N, C-alpha and C positions, 0 to 999 in steps of 0.2 A: 376443506383446506388444501388437499392435494391438487384439486382442480385449479384453484386460484394460483398455486405455486407454478403449475405447468403453464398457465396463461401468462404469468409474469415473466417466466423464463423465455417463452416464445417472443413476447413483446421486447424484452431486453435484447435478444439476438437480432430481431428485426431492426431495432434502433441502432445497434452497433453496425450492422451491414449497411444501413442507410447512411450513417456517418462516414463510413469508409468510402462509399460511392460518392458522396458529396465532396469529400476531401480530394478524391482523385479527379473529379470534374473541376473543382476549383483550381487544382494544380495545373491541369491541362489548359484551362482557359487563361490562367495567368501567363503561361508560356506562350499561348497563342497571341494574346494581346501584347506580350512582352517581346516577341522576337520573330515574327513571321514575315516581315517585309524586307526585301533587299532589291538592289538593282546592280547591274554589272555593265561595265564598258571595257573595251579592249584598246590598248595602245600597242601598235606594232613597232618593234624596234628595228634598227638598221641591220642587225645580224639575222633577221628573219624570225626571231622569237617574238613572243607576245607577253605583255604583262596585263593583268586584269585589275581594274579599279572597281572595288566593291563598296557600295553604300549600303549599310545596314541600319535599320531603324527599329527601335523597340520602345515600348512604353509610349507615353504621350509626348516626350520631348527629348529623347536621347537618340543621337545619330552618330555613326562612326564611319570613317572612310579608311580603306586600306588599299595598298598596292601590293599585289601578290602574283605569284606564278601559278597559283592554283585556280583553275577555271571554275571550280565548284563554289558558288556563292553561298551554299548552305554551311560551309565550313567556316568557323570563326577565325579571325586573323591570329597568327602566331607571332609573338614578339621576337622569336628566334629567327624566323624566316621572312617576315613581312614588314613593309613600311606601314606604320599606323599613324593616322592623323589624330593626335590626342587632344587637340584644342580647337581646331577650326570648326566651320559650320557643319561639317560632316556630310555634305552632299556635293561639294565642288572641289576640284583640284586644278591648280595652275601648274602647267608644265611647259617645257620647251626642249628642243634638241640642240646640241652643239657638237663640236668635233669629238668630244669625249663621251657622248652618249646622251641619256635622258637626264634632265634636270627637273627636280620637283621643288616647287617654291613654297616657303613657309614663312610665317610671320616671325619677325625678330623678337626674341624673348625666351625665357627659360622653358616654357611648355611648348610643345609643337609636334612636328613630325618625328616619330620614333623610327630610327633606322634599325634594321634587323641586326641582331648580335652575331649572326652567321652571314657574312657577305655572300652575295650571289655570284657564282662563278660565271665567267665569260660575259657578264653584263656590267656596263658602266652606268650606274645610277647614282646621282648625288642629290643631296638636299641642300638648297641654298636659302639661307635666311635673308629676308629683305624687309626694309621699312615700308616699301612701296606696295605691299601686297594688296591693300584696299584699292589703290589706284590701278593695279593690274587687273582687278576684276572689272573695273569700269572701262579701261582703255587697253585691252590686251594687245591690239595691233601696235600701239605706241611702244610697248615693251618687247614685242616679238615673242609673245607667249600665247598659249592656248588655254582657255578656261573650259574645263570639261565638267559639265553638270551631269551627274549620274542620278536619273530618276528612279524612284522605287516602282519597279514594274514587274517584279516576280515574287512569288510566295513559295516558301520552303516548308512543306508539311513536316519535315524532320525536325524543325525548330520547336515543335511541341515538346520534344524530349531532351532539349539541351538549353544551357544558359546562353544568353546573348552577350555579344560584345567582349571586351577584354578588361582586365583590371587596370589597363593603362589609361583608359578614358578619363579625362578631367571633367568632372561634372560642372555644369554651368552654375555659377553662384557660389562655388567653393573657394 
């Protein structure tokens, strides 16, 4: 009877260890499939500084675009300091320059480009809502704008250990 109890105890410990290892592997894979791809583009400003447009994709259909001063694409956007596209397609940005600085274009409506709650010092960046956004994608020269497509071309291995995106993202279909 004692031998059977020892074998059962060993088997139980092995099953618990296996379950812990499987749970850790599942968590790592879900983060890998959930938040490992991003792309980054640079927009030089008139004052010599730069802003970075980061396209992050996680899961099978979630994309988010942010305009930030942080050159590290592995860091998720911060609603306090970054412009975050909460409704667009998540991979393209329409912008232009005028005498006041950089203009980011957004679709007219309640959801859209989130401006940071803490304004950027020494940079003039505005968000302009327009009904013509769809036409701007098709005919950017006619509107005097630039359409910036940010491809997913980088992988951040640190994403295995963090959640992707922000809580600001409006999910498609909601």
